[in-house]
OpenMM code with the backbone's topology and positions (N, CA, C; nanometers):
from openmm import Vec3, app, unit

residues = "MET GLY ALA PHE THR ASN GLY GLU GLN LEU ARG LEU LEU LEU GLN SER LEU LEU LEU GLY VAL GLY ILE GLY LEU LEU TYR ASP VAL LEU ARG ALA LEU ARG ARG HIS PHE SER CYS GLY ARG ALA ALA THR ALA VAL TYR ASP THR VAL PHE TRP LEU VAL LEU ALA ALA ALA LEU PHE GLU PHE GLY LEU VAL PHE ALA ILE GLY GLN ASN ARG PHE PHE VAL LEU ALA GLY ALA ALA CYS GLY MET ALA VAL TYR PHE THR LEU LEU SER ALA MET VAL LEU ALA VAL LEU GLY ALA VAL LEU TRP PHE ILE SER ARG VAL TRP GLY THR ALA ALA ALA ALA VAL GLN TRP VAL CYS GLY ALA VAL GLN ARG ALA GLY ILE PRO GLU LYS PHE ARG VAL PHE ALA LYS LYS PHE GLU LYS SER SER SER ILE PHE ARG GLY LYS GLY ILE LYS".split()
positions = [
    Vec3(0.0833, -0.1176, 0.0000),
    Vec3(0.0000, 0.0000, 0.0000),
    Vec3(0.0876, 0.1236, 0.0000),
    Vec3(0.0707, 0.1991, -0.1020),
    Vec3(0.1466, 0.3220, -0.1106),
    Vec3(0.0720, 0.4373, -0.0481),
    Vec3(0.1353, 0.5497, -0.0453),
    Vec3(0.0734, 0.6692, 0.0110),
    Vec3(-0.0286, 0.7242, -0.0879),
    Vec3(-0.1266, 0.7898, -0.0338),
    Vec3(-0.2258, 0.8538, -0.1182),
    Vec3(-0.1661, 0.9777, -0.1825),
    Vec3(-0.2013, 1.0013, -0.3066),
    Vec3(-0.1609, 1.1264, -0.3702),
    Vec3(-0.2532, 1.2376, -0.3213),
    Vec3(-0.2184, 1.3600, -0.3529),
    Vec3(-0.3013, 1.4727, -0.3097),
    Vec3(-0.4406, 1.4654, -0.3713),
    Vec3(-0.4495, 1.4258, -0.4980),
    Vec3(-0.5794, 1.4128, -0.5633),
    Vec3(-0.6657, 1.3063, -0.4989),
    Vec3(-0.6032, 1.1929, -0.4618),
    Vec3(-0.6780, 1.0858, -0.3952),
    Vec3(-0.7250, 1.1291, -0.2572),
    Vec3(-0.6426, 1.2055, -0.1861),
    Vec3(-0.6821, 1.2546, -0.0548),
    Vec3(-0.7962, 1.3552, -0.0656),
    Vec3(-0.7931, 1.4384, -0.1694),
    Vec3(-0.9032, 1.5322, -0.1907),
    Vec3(-1.0320, 1.4581, -0.2212),
    Vec3(-1.0218, 1.3557, -0.3059),
    Vec3(-1.1402, 1.2740, -0.3360),
    Vec3(-1.1929, 1.2057, -0.2104),
    Vec3(-1.1050, 1.1563, -0.1268),
    Vec3(-1.1438, 1.0934, -0.0015),
    Vec3(-1.2115, 1.1928, 0.0919),
    Vec3(-1.1630, 1.3151, 0.0951),
    Vec3(-1.2251, 1.4187, 0.1767),
    Vec3(-1.3658, 1.4504, 0.1264),
    Vec3(-1.3814, 1.4619, -0.0044),
    Vec3(-1.5147, 1.4894, -0.0606),
    Vec3(-1.6103, 1.3730, -0.0353),
    Vec3(-1.5608, 1.2506, -0.0440),
    Vec3(-1.6446, 1.1348, -0.0139),
    Vec3(-1.6842, 1.1328, 0.1334),
    Vec3(-1.5930, 1.1735, 0.2199),
    Vec3(-1.6273, 1.1779, 0.3619),
    Vec3(-1.7282, 1.2891, 0.3903),
    Vec3(-1.7248, 1.3982, 0.3144),
    Vec3(-1.8287, 1.5013, 0.3267),
    Vec3(-1.9653, 1.4431, 0.2903),
    Vec3(-1.9706, 1.3652, 0.1829),
    Vec3(-2.0964, 1.3001, 0.1446),
    Vec3(-2.1409, 1.1986, 0.2497),
    Vec3(-2.0458, 1.1292, 0.3112),
    Vec3(-2.0793, 1.0384, 0.4206),
    Vec3(-2.1442, 1.1156, 0.5346),
    Vec3(-2.0910, 1.2314, 0.5670),
    Vec3(-2.1489, 1.3142, 0.6725),
    Vec3(-2.2897, 1.3599, 0.6394),
    Vec3(-2.3147, 1.3933, 0.5125),
    Vec3(-2.4508, 1.4309, 0.4706),
    Vec3(-2.5448, 1.3125, 0.4856),
    Vec3(-2.4989, 1.1935, 0.4500),
    Vec3(-2.5815, 1.0733, 0.4659),
    Vec3(-2.6108, 1.0429, 0.6119),
    Vec3(-2.5125, 1.0628, 0.6972),
    Vec3(-2.5326, 1.0411, 0.8411),
    Vec3(-2.6359, 1.1403, 0.8942),
    Vec3(-2.6260, 1.2649, 0.8499),
    Vec3(-2.7241, 1.3653, 0.8917),
    Vec3(-2.8643, 1.3312, 0.8443),
    Vec3(-2.8747, 1.2804, 0.7220),
    Vec3(-3.0055, 1.2408, 0.6690),
    Vec3(-3.0644, 1.1252, 0.7502),
    Vec3(-2.9817, 1.0265, 0.7837),
    Vec3(-3.0290, 0.9160, 0.8676),
    Vec3(-3.0781, 0.9680, 1.0024),
    Vec3(-3.0035, 1.0608, 1.0611),
    Vec3(-3.0437, 1.1171, 1.1897),
    Vec3(-3.1786, 1.1866, 1.1781),
    Vec3(-3.2000, 1.2616, 1.0689),
    Vec3(-3.3271, 1.3308, 1.0516),
    Vec3(-3.4429, 1.2347, 1.0273),
    Vec3(-3.4183, 1.1263, 0.9559),
    Vec3(-3.5244, 1.0267, 0.9347),
    Vec3(-3.5669, 0.9673, 1.0688),
    Vec3(-3.4690, 0.9295, 1.1502),
    Vec3(-3.5021, 0.8739, 1.2812),
    Vec3(-3.5661, 0.9791, 1.3711),
    Vec3(-3.5232, 1.1037, 1.3594),
    Vec3(-3.5826, 1.2107, 1.4399),
    Vec3(-3.7265, 1.2364, 1.3975),
    Vec3(-3.7549, 1.2326, 1.2671),
    Vec3(-3.8922, 1.2522, 1.2200),
    Vec3(-3.9827, 1.1389, 1.2684),
    Vec3(-3.9332, 1.0159, 1.2641),
    Vec3(-4.0124, 0.9033, 1.3150),
    Vec3(-4.0386, 0.9181, 1.4639),
    Vec3(-3.9357, 0.9591, 1.5379),
    Vec3(-3.9510, 0.9760, 1.6825),
    Vec3(-4.0515, 1.0862, 1.7142),
    Vec3(-4.0482, 1.1943, 1.6390),
    Vec3(-4.1431, 1.3038, 1.6613),
    Vec3(-4.2852, 1.2630, 1.6239),
    Vec3(-4.2995, 1.1934, 1.5120),
    Vec3(-4.4330, 1.1576, 1.4628),
    Vec3(-4.5033, 1.0617, 1.5579),
    Vec3(-4.4299, 0.9639, 1.6079),
    Vec3(-4.4918, 0.8623, 1.6923),
    Vec3(-4.4884, 0.8983, 1.8403),
    Vec3(-4.4398, 1.0157, 1.8757),
    Vec3(-4.4334, 1.0626, 2.0150),
    Vec3(-4.3773, 0.9544, 2.1067),
    Vec3(-4.2572, 0.9143, 2.0776),
    Vec3(-4.1946, 0.8031, 2.1481),
    Vec3(-4.1544, 0.8408, 2.2897),
    Vec3(-4.1548, 0.7420, 2.3741),
    Vec3(-4.1075, 0.7582, 2.5107),
    Vec3(-3.9570, 0.7359, 2.5184),
    Vec3(-3.9099, 0.7208, 2.6395),
    Vec3(-3.7659, 0.7054, 2.6598),
    Vec3(-3.7122, 0.5744, 2.6026),
    Vec3(-3.7875, 0.4684, 2.6162),
    Vec3(-3.7399, 0.3379, 2.5673),
    Vec3(-3.7271, 0.3382, 2.4152),
    Vec3(-3.8273, 0.3901, 2.3462),
    Vec3(-3.8214, 0.3944, 2.2004),
    Vec3(-3.7128, 0.4906, 2.1534),
    Vec3(-3.6951, 0.6005, 2.2244),
    Vec3(-3.5885, 0.6938, 2.1894),
    Vec3(-3.4528, 0.6256, 2.2040),
    Vec3(-3.4366, 0.5458, 2.3075),
    Vec3(-3.3119, 0.4714, 2.3257),
    Vec3(-3.2897, 0.3733, 2.2109),
    Vec3(-3.3970, 0.3103, 2.1641),
    Vec3(-3.3854, 0.2172, 2.0512),
    Vec3(-3.3439, 0.2931, 1.9253),
    Vec3(-3.4086, 0.4067, 1.8981),
    Vec3(-3.3720, 0.4871, 1.7805),
    Vec3(-3.2268, 0.5327, 1.7900),
    Vec3(-3.1837, 0.5765, 1.9073),
    Vec3(-3.0455, 0.6211, 1.9238),
    Vec3(-2.9472, 0.5061, 1.9046),
    Vec3(-2.9827, 0.3893, 1.9548),
    Vec3(-2.8966, 0.2720, 1.9371),
    Vec3(-2.8846, 0.2354, 1.7898),
    Vec3(-2.9962, 0.2390, 1.7187),
    Vec3(-2.9929, 0.2106, 1.5743),
    Vec3(-2.9027, 0.3115, 1.5038),
    Vec3(-2.9167, 0.4395, 1.5389),
    Vec3(-2.8347, 0.5423, 1.4762),
    Vec3(-2.6862, 0.5171, 1.5002),
    Vec3(-2.6482, 0.4898, 1.6255),
    Vec3(-2.5071, 0.4725, 1.6560),
    Vec3(-2.4507, 0.3446, 1.5956),
    Vec3(-2.5305, 0.2400, 1.5871),
    Vec3(-2.4827, 0.1170, 1.5227),
    Vec3(-2.4598, 0.1383, 1.3735),
    Vec3(-2.5534, 0.2065, 1.3084),
    Vec3(-2.5371, 0.2336, 1.1657),
    Vec3(-2.4190, 0.3272, 1.1432),
    Vec3(-2.4037, 0.4277, 1.2284),
    Vec3(-2.2912, 0.5203, 1.2172),
    Vec3(-2.1581, 0.4474, 1.2324),
    Vec3(-2.1475, 0.3619, 1.3324),
    Vec3(-2.0229, 0.2874, 1.3535),
    Vec3(-1.9928, 0.1961, 1.2349),
    Vec3(-2.0964, 0.1282, 1.1842),
    Vec3(-2.0760, 0.0394, 1.0697),
    Vec3(-2.0372, 0.1190, 0.9450),
    Vec3(-2.0997, 0.2350, 0.9254),
    Vec3(-2.0676, 0.3172, 0.8078),
    Vec3(-1.9243, 0.3692, 0.8147),
    Vec3(-1.8828, 0.4162, 0.9304),
    Vec3(-1.7455, 0.4657, 0.9440),
    Vec3(-1.6436, 0.3526, 0.9278),
    Vec3(-1.6744, 0.2360, 0.9829),
    Vec3(-1.5848, 0.1215, 0.9682),
    Vec3(-1.5725, 0.0810, 0.8208),
    Vec3(-1.6874, 0.0696, 0.7540),
    Vec3(-1.6869, 0.0307, 0.6125),
    Vec3(-1.6173, 0.1359, 0.5273),
    Vec3(-1.6420, 0.2619, 0.5562),
    Vec3(-1.5778, 0.3700, 0.4812),
    Vec3(-1.4261, 0.3638, 0.4999),
    Vec3(-1.3847, 0.3390, 0.6240),
    Vec3(-1.2412, 0.3306, 0.6499),
    Vec3(-1.1764, 0.2133, 0.5790),
    Vec3(-1.2476, 0.1029, 0.5683),
    Vec3(-1.1908, -0.0129, 0.5005),
    Vec3(-1.1906, 0.0014, 0.3489),
    Vec3(-1.3027, 0.0463, 0.2944),
    Vec3(-1.3177, 0.0480, 0.1494),
    Vec3(-1.2501, 0.1695, 0.0860),
    Vec3(-1.2815, 0.2871, 0.1358),
    Vec3(-1.2328, 0.4075, 0.0697),
    Vec3(-1.0944, 0.4506, 0.1198),
    Vec3(-1.0706, 0.4402, 0.2510),
    Vec3(-0.9411, 0.4803, 0.3060),
    Vec3(-0.8421, 0.3642, 0.3074),
    Vec3(-0.8803, 0.2518, 0.2520),
    Vec3(-0.7967, 0.1330, 0.2383),
    Vec3(-0.7378, 0.0906, 0.3733),
    Vec3(-0.8169, 0.1044, 0.4789),
    Vec3(-0.7764, 0.0588, 0.6102),
    Vec3(-0.6760, 0.1483, 0.6804),
    Vec3(-0.6417, 0.2614, 0.6205),
    Vec3(-0.5461, 0.3522, 0.6834),
    Vec3(-0.6200, 0.4553, 0.7675),
    Vec3(-0.5636, 0.4876, 0.8823),
    Vec3(-0.6254, 0.5891, 0.9672),
    Vec3(-0.6049, 0.7263, 0.9038),
    Vec3(-0.7148, 0.7859, 0.8695),
    Vec3(-0.7121, 0.9207, 0.8125),
    Vec3(-0.8064, 1.0049, 0.8968),
    Vec3(-0.7504, 1.0875, 0.9816),
    Vec3(-0.8338, 1.1645, 1.0721),
    Vec3(-0.9110, 1.2746, 1.0001),
    Vec3(-0.8624, 1.3152, 0.8827),
    Vec3(-0.9389, 1.4145, 0.8086),
    Vec3(-1.0684, 1.3550, 0.7538),
    Vec3(-1.0773, 1.2217, 0.7494),
    Vec3(-1.2024, 1.1570, 0.7091),
    Vec3(-1.3100, 1.1842, 0.8143),
    Vec3(-1.2738, 1.1699, 0.9419),
    Vec3(-1.3696, 1.1998, 1.0483),
    Vec3(-1.4060, 1.3478, 1.0489),
    Vec3(-1.3058, 1.4329, 1.0266),
    Vec3(-1.3333, 1.5767, 1.0217),
    Vec3(-1.4222, 1.6097, 0.9018),
    Vec3(-1.3994, 1.5441, 0.7896),
    Vec3(-1.4830, 1.5664, 0.6719),
    Vec3(-1.6258, 1.5209, 0.6951),
    Vec3(-1.6423, 1.4063, 0.7620),
    Vec3(-1.7779, 1.3589, 0.7925),
    Vec3(-1.8483, 1.4546, 0.8876),
    Vec3(-1.7758, 1.5056, 0.9859),
    Vec3(-1.8354, 1.6026, 1.0785),
    Vec3(-1.8734, 1.7313, 1.0050),
    Vec3(-1.7888, 1.7768, 0.9147),
    Vec3(-1.8220, 1.8970, 0.8361),
    Vec3(-1.9407, 1.8720, 0.7434),
    Vec3(-1.9489, 1.7518, 0.6869),
    Vec3(-2.0634, 1.7176, 0.6024),
    Vec3(-2.1925, 1.7190, 0.6813),
    Vec3(-2.1881, 1.6683, 0.8040),
    Vec3(-2.3065, 1.6730, 0.8897),
    Vec3(-2.3435, 1.8172, 0.9227),
    Vec3(-2.2421, 1.9000, 0.9504),
    Vec3(-2.2681, 2.0411, 0.9825),
    Vec3(-2.3310, 2.1132, 0.8637),
    Vec3(-2.2802, 2.0863, 0.7450),
    Vec3(-2.3380, 2.1476, 0.6244),
    Vec3(-2.4817, 2.1009, 0.6051),
    Vec3(-2.5059, 1.9718, 0.6236),
    Vec3(-2.6405, 1.9191, 0.6083),
    Vec3(-2.7366, 1.9827, 0.7079),
    Vec3(-2.6972, 1.9862, 0.8352),
    Vec3(-2.7865, 2.0418, 0.9369),
    Vec3(-2.8088, 2.1908, 0.9170),
    Vec3(-2.7122, 2.2605, 0.8613),
    Vec3(-2.7272, 2.4035, 0.8373),
    Vec3(-2.8169, 2.4318, 0.7174),
    Vec3(-2.7989, 2.3575, 0.6093),
    Vec3(-2.8668, 2.3905, 0.4844),
    Vec3(-2.9938, 2.3104, 0.4562),
    Vec3(-2.9957, 2.1823, 0.4907),
    Vec3(-3.1032, 2.0951, 0.4420),
    Vec3(-3.1949, 2.0384, 0.5497),
    Vec3(-3.1517, 2.0369, 0.6723),
    Vec3(-3.2236, 1.9635, 0.7763),
    Vec3(-3.3672, 2.0100, 0.7948),
    Vec3(-3.3891, 2.1402, 0.8000),
    Vec3(-3.5250, 2.1913, 0.8232),
    Vec3(-3.6190, 2.1510, 0.7101),
    Vec3(-3.5715, 2.1590, 0.5865),
    Vec3(-3.6542, 2.1234, 0.4720),
    Vec3(-3.6843, 1.9728, 0.4705),
    Vec3(-3.5835, 1.8927, 0.4987),
    Vec3(-3.6029, 1.7476, 0.4998),
    Vec3(-3.6998, 1.7074, 0.6103),
    Vec3(-3.6874, 1.7679, 0.7280),
    Vec3(-3.7801, 1.7371, 0.8371),
    Vec3(-3.9230, 1.7761, 0.8015),
    Vec3(-3.9401, 1.8891, 0.7331),
    Vec3(-4.0749, 1.9302, 0.6922),
    Vec3(-4.1340, 1.8305, 0.5922),
    Vec3(-4.0544, 1.7885, 0.4960),
    Vec3(-4.1028, 1.6923, 0.3960),
    Vec3(-4.1335, 1.5580, 0.4617),
    Vec3(-4.0437, 1.5095, 0.5473),
    Vec3(-4.0682, 1.3821, 0.6153),
    Vec3(-4.1905, 1.3892, 0.7056),
    Vec3(-4.2091, 1.5028, 0.7738),
    Vec3(-4.3276, 1.5188, 0.8573),
    Vec3(-4.4551, 1.5147, 0.7749),
    Vec3(-4.4535, 1.5810, 0.6581),
    Vec3(-4.5710, 1.5801, 0.5712),
    Vec3(-4.5981, 1.4399, 0.5174),
    Vec3(-4.4936, 1.3684, 0.4795),
    Vec3(-4.5107, 1.2325, 0.4271),
    Vec3(-4.5658, 1.1403, 0.5361),
    Vec3(-4.5107, 1.1498, 0.6564),
    Vec3(-4.5607, 1.0664, 0.7660),
    Vec3(-4.7046, 1.1013, 0.8024),
    Vec3(-4.7388, 1.2303, 0.7995),
    Vec3(-4.8762, 1.2713, 0.8263),
    Vec3(-4.9701, 1.2128, 0.7205),
    Vec3(-4.9312, 1.2208, 0.5935),
    Vec3(-5.0138, 1.1678, 0.4845),
    Vec3(-5.0311, 1.0165, 0.4978),
    Vec3(-4.9226, 0.9472, 0.5272),
    Vec3(-4.9309, 0.8012, 0.5431),
    Vec3(-5.0220, 0.7652, 0.6601),
    Vec3(-5.0125, 0.8406, 0.7691),
    Vec3(-5.0987, 0.8095, 0.8839),
    Vec3(-5.2451, 0.8364, 0.8519),
    Vec3(-5.2742, 0.9394, 0.7729),
    Vec3(-5.4130, 0.9671, 0.7341),
    Vec3(-5.4665, 0.8587, 0.6406),
    Vec3(-5.3857, 0.8157, 0.5453),
    Vec3(-5.4281, 0.7080, 0.4542),
    Vec3(-5.4490, 0.5796, 0.5336),
    Vec3(-5.3573, 0.5501, 0.6256),
    Vec3(-5.3697, 0.4304, 0.7079),
    Vec3(-5.4960, 0.4364, 0.7941),
    Vec3(-5.5229, 0.5519, 0.8522),
    Vec3(-5.6427, 0.5676, 0.9349),
    Vec3(-5.7700, 0.5526, 0.8538),
    Vec3(-5.7709, 0.6098, 0.7326),
    Vec3(-5.8869, 0.5972, 0.6453),
    Vec3(-5.9078, 0.4520, 0.6034),
    Vec3(-5.8004, 0.3839, 0.5692),
    Vec3(-5.8121, 0.2426, 0.5295),
    Vec3(-5.8600, 0.1575, 0.6476),
    Vec3(-5.8093, 0.1852, 0.7671),
    Vec3(-5.8530, 0.1090, 0.8847),
    Vec3(-6.0005, 0.1341, 0.9137),
    Vec3(-6.0456, 0.2588, 0.8976),
    Vec3(-6.1873, 0.2893, 0.9189),
    Vec3(-6.2742, 0.2197, 0.8141),
    Vec3(-6.2268, 0.2136, 0.6885),
    Vec3(-6.3027, 0.1465, 0.5833),
    Vec3(-6.3132, -0.0031, 0.6109),
    Vec3(-6.2042, -0.0643, 0.6545),
    Vec3(-6.2067, -0.2077, 0.6855),
    Vec3(-6.3000, -0.2339, 0.8024),
    Vec3(-6.2968, -0.1475, 0.9010),
    Vec3(-6.3852, -0.1632, 1.0166),
    Vec3(-6.5316, -0.1492, 0.9746),
    Vec3(-6.5598, -0.0555, 0.8867),
    Vec3(-6.6973, -0.0366, 0.8388),
    Vec3(-6.7439, -0.1593, 0.7611),
    Vec3(-6.6577, -0.2132, 0.6745),
    Vec3(-6.6938, -0.3317, 0.5963),
    Vec3(-6.7178, -0.4508, 0.6887),
    Vec3(-6.6334, -0.4685, 0.7889),
    Vec3(-6.6537, -0.5786, 0.8843),
    Vec3(-6.7852, -0.5632, 0.9591),
    Vec3(-6.8200, -0.4417, 0.9957),
    Vec3(-6.9482, -0.4174, 1.0626),
    Vec3(-7.0649, -0.4455, 0.9706),
    Vec3(-7.0530, -0.4063, 0.8440),
    Vec3(-7.1603, -0.4317, 0.7478),
    Vec3(-7.1785, -0.5814, 0.7251),
    Vec3(-7.0689, -0.6532, 0.7198),
    Vec3(-7.0762, -0.7988, 0.7019),
    Vec3(-7.1436, -0.8629, 0.8227),
    Vec3(-7.1094, -0.8175, 0.9417),
    Vec3(-7.1723, -0.8719, 1.0628),
    Vec3(-7.3220, -0.8404, 1.0649),
    Vec3(-7.3580, -0.7162, 1.0314),
    Vec3(-7.4995, -0.6767, 1.0332),
    Vec3(-7.5798, -0.7536, 0.9291),
    Vec3(-7.5184, -0.7891, 0.8190),
    Vec3(-7.5896, -0.8627, 0.7151),
    Vec3(-7.6056, -1.0107, 0.7509),
    Vec3(-7.5359, -1.0557, 0.8526),
    Vec3(-7.5493, -1.1953, 0.8954),
    Vec3(-7.4736, -1.2923, 0.8076),
    Vec3(-7.3773, -1.2451, 0.7339),
    Vec3(-7.3024, -1.3316, 0.6424),
    Vec3(-7.2241, -1.4400, 0.7168),
    Vec3(-7.1608, -1.4121, 0.8302),
    Vec3(-7.0904, -1.5216, 0.8991),
    Vec3(-7.1832, -1.6354, 0.9397),
    Vec3(-7.3042, -1.6023, 0.9827),
    Vec3(-7.3992, -1.7068, 1.0214),
    Vec3(-7.4404, -1.7886, 0.8997),
    Vec3(-7.4562, -1.7231, 0.7852),
    Vec3(-7.4921, -1.7950, 0.6631),
    Vec3(-7.3813, -1.8916, 0.6228),
    Vec3(-7.2557, -1.8506, 0.6396),
    Vec3(-7.1437, -1.9401, 0.6101),
    Vec3(-7.1414, -2.0587, 0.7063),
    Vec3(-7.1731, -2.0349, 0.8328),
    Vec3(-7.1754, -2.1443, 0.9303),
    Vec3(-7.2824, -2.2470, 0.8938),
    Vec3(-7.4007, -2.1994, 0.8576),
    Vec3(-7.5093, -2.2910, 0.8201),
    Vec3(-7.4714, -2.3685, 0.6950),
    Vec3(-7.4109, -2.3006, 0.5977),
    Vec3(-7.3696, -2.3637, 0.4732),
    Vec3(-7.2614, -2.4683, 0.4996),
    Vec3(-7.1684, -2.4399, 0.5904),
    Vec3(-7.0612, -2.5347, 0.6220),
    Vec3(-7.1165, -2.6577, 0.6932),
    Vec3(-7.2201, -2.6405, 0.7754),
    Vec3(-7.2789, -2.7545, 0.8448),
    Vec3(-7.3419, -2.8528, 0.7471),
    Vec3(-7.3928, -2.8021, 0.6367),
    Vec3(-7.4525, -2.8909, 0.5369),
    Vec3(-7.3472, -2.9840, 0.4779),
    Vec3(-7.2241, -2.9374, 0.4653),
    Vec3(-7.1189, -3.0210, 0.4096),
    Vec3(-7.0601, -3.1161, 0.5131),
    Vec3(-7.0805, -3.0889, 0.6401),
    Vec3(-7.0295, -3.1782, 0.7443),
    Vec3(-7.1055, -3.3108, 0.7462),
    Vec3(-7.2337, -3.3095, 0.7110),
    Vec3(-7.3127, -3.4321, 0.7089),
    Vec3(-7.2688, -3.5165, 0.5896),
    Vec3(-7.2732, -3.6480, 0.6069),
    Vec3(-7.2378, -3.7330, 0.4945),
    Vec3(-7.3539, -3.7339, 0.3952),
    Vec3(-7.3212, -3.7449, 0.2710),
    Vec3(-7.4200, -3.7381, 0.1648),
    Vec3(-7.4990, -3.8682, 0.1585),
    Vec3(-7.6287, -3.8563, 0.1335),
    Vec3(-7.7139, -3.9762, 0.1256),
    Vec3(-7.6858, -4.0545, -0.0019),
    Vec3(-7.6289, -3.9923, -0.1014),
    Vec3(-7.5996, -4.0616, -0.2273),
    Vec3(-7.4917, -4.1662, -0.2059),
    Vec3(-7.3903, -4.1312, -0.1269),
    Vec3(-7.2783, -4.2210, -0.1084),
    Vec3(-7.2972, -4.3173, 0.0083),
    Vec3(-7.3946, -4.2940, 0.0959),
    Vec3(-7.4123, -4.3765, 0.2144),
    Vec3(-7.4406, -4.5226, 0.1779),
    Vec3(-7.5185, -4.5457, 0.0765),
    Vec3(-7.5525, -4.6816, 0.0371),
    Vec3(-7.4362, -4.7578, -0.0222),
    Vec3(-7.3332, -4.6876, -0.0687),
    Vec3(-7.2184, -4.7535, -0.1324),
    Vec3(-7.0994, -4.7674, -0.0388),
    Vec3(-7.1179, -4.7326, 0.0876),
    Vec3(-7.0113, -4.7485, 0.1846),
    Vec3(-6.9119, -4.6330, 0.1854),
    Vec3(-6.9422, -4.5220, 0.1191),
    Vec3(-6.8544, -4.4055, 0.1158),
    Vec3(-6.9137, -4.2993, 0.2080),
    Vec3(-6.8324, -4.2446, 0.2919),
    Vec3(-6.8831, -4.1406, 0.3828),
    Vec3(-6.8815, -4.0061, 0.3169),
] * unit.nanometer
topology = app.Topology()
chain = topology.addChain("A")
for resn in residues:
    res = topology.addResidue(resn, chain)
    for name in ("N", "CA", "C"):
        topology.addAtom(name, app.Element.getBySymbol(name[0]), res)
């Protein structure tokens, strides 16, 4: 393994900036979910654990694949700067979009659940389950056609 050239180090720095933006985006996705579902302390701990596990795995993989296993501290600084740029420029907009998407999904889910509940109530009021039970009982009896031939 030879030393990185200046161009390769610059490319590595830019890639680490993009890694930082991705880390910031992951944090905002988990933050939007936590806000939408009004999570308690236990769920917040789970979200934080997921974030830190993904962050550790991403930094490890980045160090192995892109930095070729060499310790490059400017990679960590680049990732931190990428996160800072993301939180400064994009975070508010991304949180607004994610909040709107989660709100829309929850409304569609609520409407679908209400429709299913209404259909189940209509089926019960129409007596359809009882009709199926009576119909099934008719098939439980052995047929008179086959009884004489020894077939049940």
